[in-house]
DRENZA-963757 format. One record per residue: residue in one letter; z, y, x of N, C-alpha, C in turn. Coordinates in steps of 0.1 Angstrom, whole numbers, plus 5000, padded with zeros to 4 digits. Atoms other than C-alpha are relative to their C-alpha. Example, Ala and Ser with C-alpha at 12.3 -4.5 7.8 and 13.67 -1.06 7.14 Angstrom:
A500049885009507849555123500050125009/S500049894991507149895137500850114992/
//
This chain:
M499549875002088470365719500250075012/R499849914988088770665741501550035002/Q498649984997092170695757500350155003/L499749864998093971035756500550025014/P499549974987094771205788501549995001/L498550024998098271165803500850134996/Y499249875002099271535800500150034985/V499949985014098471535763501149924994/L498950085004100771245757501350065003/T498749944996103471425776500450114991/V499749885009103171735755500549954986/L499750065013103271525723501549955000/V498750064999106471345734501150115001/V499149894999108171675743500250074987/L499949945013107371825709500849924990/G499350085009108671525692501550005002/L498650004997111971535710500650134996/I499549875004112371905703500250004985/Y499950005015111771845666501249914996/A498950095003114271555666501450075002/F498749934998117071785680500250124991/V499949885008116272095660500149984985/A500150035014115571945626501449984993/P498650015007119271835618500750134998/F499249875001120672185625499350104991/S500649905008118072365605500549994986/G499450015014119572225572501450074999/G498749945000123072355582500050155000/I500149864999121872705588499750064987/D500349955013120672745553501350034992/T498849965008123172925530500049924987/P499950085013124472755498499150074989/S500749945010122773015477498549965001/Q501450044998119372925492499849854997/S500250155001119972545492500249964985/Q499650055013121472515457499450104989/G500649915010119772815440501050074992/V498949925007123073005432499950145005/D500149864997122773375430501450065001/V498749934997125773575445499850144996/T500049865004126473905428501250075006/P498949934994128574155448500850074989/E499149945009131674285431500150155001/N500049855000131874655421501550044999/F498649955000135274805431500150144996/E499949865004134475155419500650014986/L499449985013136575275390499150074990/P500949935010134875385357500350144999/D499849855000134475755351501150044991/E498949965009136875755322501449995006/M498750024993139675635344500250105011/T499949914989138875865373500350144995/N499849865005138776175351501350024992/A498849985008141976095331501150055009/A498949954993144976295342501349934997/P498850075002148376135346500950074990/E499049945009150976195319501150075007/D498949944992153776275344499550045013/P500549954987152976495374500649925011/S499450074989155376295395499349875003/E500750134998153375975389498750025008/A501249994993150276125405500349995015/T499650004985152076155439500449865004/Q499550134996153375795438498849925004/P501150094996151175555457500049884991/Q500250125009149775255438500749885007/G499450134996151574925440501550025004/R498649984996155075085446500850034987/V499149985012157875065420500850135001/T499449874999159175405412501449994994/S498650005004162975445409500350124990/P499849905010164475645380500650135007/Q499649884994165176005387501550015001/A498649994998168676075401500650104991/R499349915009171176235378500750115008/Q499449894993172376575388501550014996/V498649995002176176605392500550145003/D499549864998177976935388501149995010/P498950004989180076995420501350044995/D498849965005182677175400500849904992/A499350105007183376875379500849915008/M499350094991184576675409501150075008/S499049934993186776945423501449984994/P498750025006190576905418500450124991/S499649895009192377105392500750115007/G499449884993193977435399501449975005/T498750034995197477275402500049925013/D500150084988196277045430499550085012/N500649934989194877325451501050065009/A498949944992198277415466499949935014/P500050054986198577365504500949885001/L499250124997199977025517501350045007/E498749974994203577015527500449875008/R499650114991204976795555501449964996/V498750045004207976585544500649915012/E499450084990210476395565499649864999/P500550145000209376045576501249914994/R499050105006211175755558500549925012/P499450094990213475535578499349875001/P500750134999212075205592500649904990/L499650115010212274905569501149925006/S499050084994214374715594501450064998/T498749945002217174975592500450004986/T499650005015217074985554500549864996/L499650145004217274605552501449975006/E498850034994220174595576501250064992/L498949945007222274835555500349934987/L499850075012221874625524500649865003/P499450144998224174315523499249904993/A500850115005222373985518500849944989/P499350065011223273835484500349855004/P499850144998224873495485499049914993/T501050095006222573205479500749874995/T499550125006223472915456498949914997/P501150085003221172625456500049954986/T500150055013219872475424500949874998/P499150115001222572235411499249874997/A500650145002221671865412500449954987/P499650065013221771655381501449935002/P498650064998225371535374499949855003/P500050144997226171195389500549924988/A499650095011226670895366501449955003/P498650054998230270785361499949855002/V500050144997231170435373500349924987/D499750085012231370155347501349935002/N498750075000234269925340500149895011/T500050114989233269675367500350065014/A499849944986234069925395501449955005/K498850054993236669795419500250075014/P499949944987238169935451499449925011/V500850074990235869845479500150095013/L499949934987236269935516498650025005/L501449974995233070105528500150065014/Y499949964985232570135566498950105003/R500849904994230970415586499350094989/P500549915009230570665558499450135007/V500749884995228170965564500150114989/A499849895010228971295547498650085000/T501249925002225671445534500250144995/A499649875004227471745520501550004998/A498649995003230971875513500349954986/G499750065013231671635485499149884997/T500850125002229071355488499949925013/I500150094989228971055511499049894997/E500950125002226670755517500649905009/A499450114992228070425529499749874992/G500250145006227170055523499050004989/G501050005011224170145502500350084988/Y499649925011226170355478499850155003/R500049854999225570735472501150054990/I498849975008228870875460500250155000/A499649865002229771225447501550004995/L498550015003233571275447500250074986/D499849965014234771315411501150115000/G499149895002236571635400499850135008/I500249884992235071885425498550044998/E501349964999231872085428499549995014/V500550024986229771985458499450135006/V500649894993228972255483498849955008/Q501350054993225372205494499950065014/P500149954986224472255531499350135001/E500749874999222072545523500750114993/E499349895007224672755505500550105010/T499549894992225673085520501150084993/C498849925006228873295514500050135007/I499849874996229773655518501450025005/M498749974994232673755541500450144996/D499449875004234874065537499150115005/G500949894995232474275559498750014993/G501349995007229574205536498949925006/S501050084993227673975560500149864994/A500150135005226473635549500149905012/W499950114990227273315568499849874993/P500350135006226272955563501249914997/C498850075003229372825546499749854996/G500350135003227572515533500049905012/M500150084988226772385567501449985007/A498750014994230272465580500949904992/A499250095009231872275550499649865003/R500550144998229671965557500549965014/T499650034986230571985595501549975000/A498650035001234272005587500349874994/F499850135007234071715563499649885009/R500450114991232271505589501049985011/N499050014990234671585616501349944996/W498850065005237571485594499849854997/L500250145003235971155583499949925013/R500250074987234871055619499549864998/S500650145003232970755603501049904998/R499050105003236170585594499849944986/A500250075012236170335566500850074988/V499349945012236970485531500049894989/E499850105011238070295500499650084987/C500649945012236070385468499949904989/N500250085011235870255433498549994996/V501450015001232370125431499649874993/P500450135006230469855411499649905010/G500350114990229469525426498750025008/Q501349974994225869635434499750155001/P500349864999224769975447498950044990/P501149955009222870155419499150095006/D501049904994219870375424500450144999/D499549865002221570685411501350035008/I498749964994224470885426501149974990/I498950035009227770775411501250095004/A498849914998230870995406501249914999/T498850094999234070815417501050075009/Q499049954991237270865437500049915012/C500050074987237570775473501350055008/T498849964992240570775497499749955015/L500050044986240970765535501449985004/G498650044998244170585542500850044987/N499249965012246670765518499550144995/A500549865004244671095515498849984991/D501149995009242271165486498950095006/L501149924994238871295499499850134992/A500249875008238471545470501150105002/E498849914999241971685473500050065014/W500049944986241571735511498950115000/L501049895000238371935506500450124992/V499649885008239872155479501150075006/Q498849934994243172225496499750075013/N500549934988241272325528498950104998/G501049905003238872545510498549965002/W501350044998235772335516499349954988/A500650045012235072265480500750074988/R499449945012235672405445500349904990/A499550105010237672225419499450044986/K500549985014236372195383501150064992/D499049945009238072395356500749894992/G499250095008240872215338500549875007/T499650124992241571965366501350035007/P498849974992244871925385499850075013/M500349944987243172045417499750154999/A500349855001242472395402501050095006/D498949924993245872525414499850005015/R500150014986245172395449498850095005/M501149924996241772575450500450154999/K499649875000243472895439500850045012/K499249974988245972875468499150015012/A501049994989243072805492499250135000/E500849885001241173105479500950125003/E499149894997244273335482500250005015/A499850014986244773215518498750025008/K501349984994240973265525499749895010/L500350124992240472915537498649964997/G501350065002237172745542498950104996/I501149925005234272895522500550134994/F499549885006236573165508500450115011/G499649904989237173335542498850025009/S501049974990235273405573499649875008/P500450124993233373155595501049975011/P499050044990235872965617499550005014/A500450014986235772995654499849865005/A500150154997236372615657500349934988/L499850085013235972375628501149905002/P498950104999238972155621499549865002/A500550134997238571815635501049894997/S499050115002241871625633501350064994/A498749945005244371845614500449924988/N499450085011246571645590499249884997/L500750135003244671325594500949894995/P499150115004246071025575500049895010/I499850114990247270725594498949894996/P501150095004244270485595500749864997/S499550145003244770135580499649905011/V500350114990244469805598498449985001/S501550024999240769785588499350115007/D500749894993240070125604500349995015/A499750014985241370005638498749975007/P501350024993238670005664499949855004/E500350144996237069675672500449975014/P499650034986238469495703498849995009/A501150004990236369535734499849855004/A500450144995234569225747500849975013/E499350044988236469035773499150005012/P500949994988235169095808499849865006/L500350134994233468815825500849975013/P499250034987235468635853499250035012/S500749974988234568755887499849885009/P500250124992233068505911501049995011/P499150014989235368355937499550055013/P500449954987235368505971499449905009/L500750104991233168345997501049955011/A499150064990234968116021499650045014/V500349964986235168246057500249885009/P499850114991234567976083501050035011/N499049994989237267906109499450015013/A500650004987234767896137500150155005/P499949874994235168196161498650075000/F501249925000232468466161499449985014/P500750014986229868446190500550115008/P499649894991230768646220499150125000/R500849885000229569006222499150005012/P500950014988226569036243500350115010/E499749904989227069206277499050105001/
//
């Protein structure tokens, strides 16, 4: 066979390489319509003649752009309908300013406050016996707590600490706190003797208590720090304290009574003896040897 020249072979190789690179991309350039045989019909956006020639029913609708929601037409309001009547057309008048609220409140006296009454205490049963209770604490003018017992003195109305009273000038003062303070100063945590059951109950009990020879309820009533119940023997003593304007029936005291007419304490109320002092150590023995001579 006759061998082809070298330059012919070179041309054939170059053409083959060009075809190998161009042939894959020639299929991607073809459109789907040409490769799959699908005919694409362009859409006609022109309106038909019957719609272009039709006139709008409302002239205002012709000016509204398409695609915008039209709001309802605003209602016309008659300006005369909103004007005030003929009686209100008079010129404004300047009146005197009112006084400040602080001045108005100061002129009015504050009403006395009475707290909500607590439920009545339960009376003691037949097992109650006189028991000496140490270090009583007055929670109000008429109630004490000691030894686990909560006692309301029988025959009187308790004056709660939050109660206020009105003096002669019309001013209010905290008579409930003053009554409790006076009662505490008189007790001074001394032991009281009360008729109580063997075990302290959960509820408040109503009973009689004494401090030495003085009855606690009678002391409060006759000094005006408590009110006696109607029909009791202490009602006359409360009337005398009210006439004398003592305690809650008068003005706030400058100094609360602390030790006026105090009963003589019993032996059990005597203060506990102080602990014996420890013996002092014996003095150190001084040696008989003379002191060294003073340096020159």
